[in-house]
SERO-982209 format. One record per residue (C-alpha): x, z, y. Coordinates in pm, whole numbers, plus 50000, padded with zeros to 5 digits. Layout:
N
[[X Z Y]];
...
***
This chain:
84
[[92104 27324 20597]];
[[92080 27692 20526]];
[[91726 27824 20522]];
[[91770 28195 20466]];
[[91486 28417 20591]];
[[91723 28563 20849]];
[[91810 28221 20992]];
[[91446 28115 20996]];
[[91363 28424 21202]];
[[91643 28345 21445]];
[[91515 27989 21477]];
[[91165 28116 21561]];
[[91309 28364 21814]];
[[91513 28090 21980]];
[[91197 27901 22063]];
[[91090 28192 22285]];
[[91408 28176 22497]];
[[91434 27998 22829]];
[[91671 27707 22876]];
[[91915 27933 23067]];
[[91908 28189 22787]];
[[91968 27917 22527]];
[[92263 27780 22724]];
[[92411 28128 22759]];
[[92366 28191 22385]];
[[92517 27854 22297]];
[[92824 27929 22509]];
[[92862 28271 22347]];
[[92828 28123 22000]];
[[93084 27852 22079]];
[[93336 28113 22191]];
[[93279 28324 21879]];
[[93316 28022 21648]];
[[93644 27925 21818]];
[[93776 28282 21788]];
[[93687 28297 21419]];
[[93853 27960 21356]];
[[94172 28083 21525]];
[[94174 28398 21313]];
[[94110 28192 21000]];
[[94393 27955 21092]];
[[94631 28246 21142]];
[[94555 28381 20795]];
[[94589 28032 20646]];
[[94924 27985 20821]];
[[95052 28323 20698]];
[[94946 28239 20343]];
[[95114 27896 20369]];
[[95435 28049 20504]];
[[95445 28305 20222]];
[[95398 28027 19967]];
[[95678 27825 20126]];
[[95912 28125 20131]];
[[95836 28197 19765]];
[[95916 27834 19678]];
[[96239 27850 19876]];
[[96340 28176 19708]];
[[96306 28017 19365]];
[[96485 27693 19462]];
[[96828 27683 19290]];
[[96986 27468 19563]];
[[96879 27714 19831]];
[[97005 28006 19623]];
[[97342 27832 19587]];
[[97358 27770 19962]];
[[97283 28137 20032]];
[[97564 28241 19796]];
[[97798 27998 19974]];
[[97704 28136 20316]];
[[97746 28495 20196]];
[[98090 28409 20057]];
[[98191 28238 20379]];
[[98094 28534 20593]];
[[98202 28798 20340]];
[[98554 28797 20486]];
[[98425 28878 20834]];
[[98224 29168 20693]];
[[98553 29331 20596]];
[[98694 29319 20949]];
[[98656 29690 20999]];
[[98316 29698 21159]];
[[98087 29956 21012]];
[[97727 29885 20937]];
[[97492 30018 21203]];
***
């Protein structure tokens, strides 16, 4: 349990609130915690995806497959269509 002076003050202040005020505050806090978790998860997912892409980029089998795909479609790139 965290016992910082700030949290101890909040705890004392909470005791002065009515039940309705406590319920309202609890609902507000629940919403804020859920929002922060979602944001945290988004950053974690982005970090994970970047790590996965970096691993894929250094994978020799994937590099060989990309070369094969580029070779396969290289012929169609010479069909007279200009790059946009």
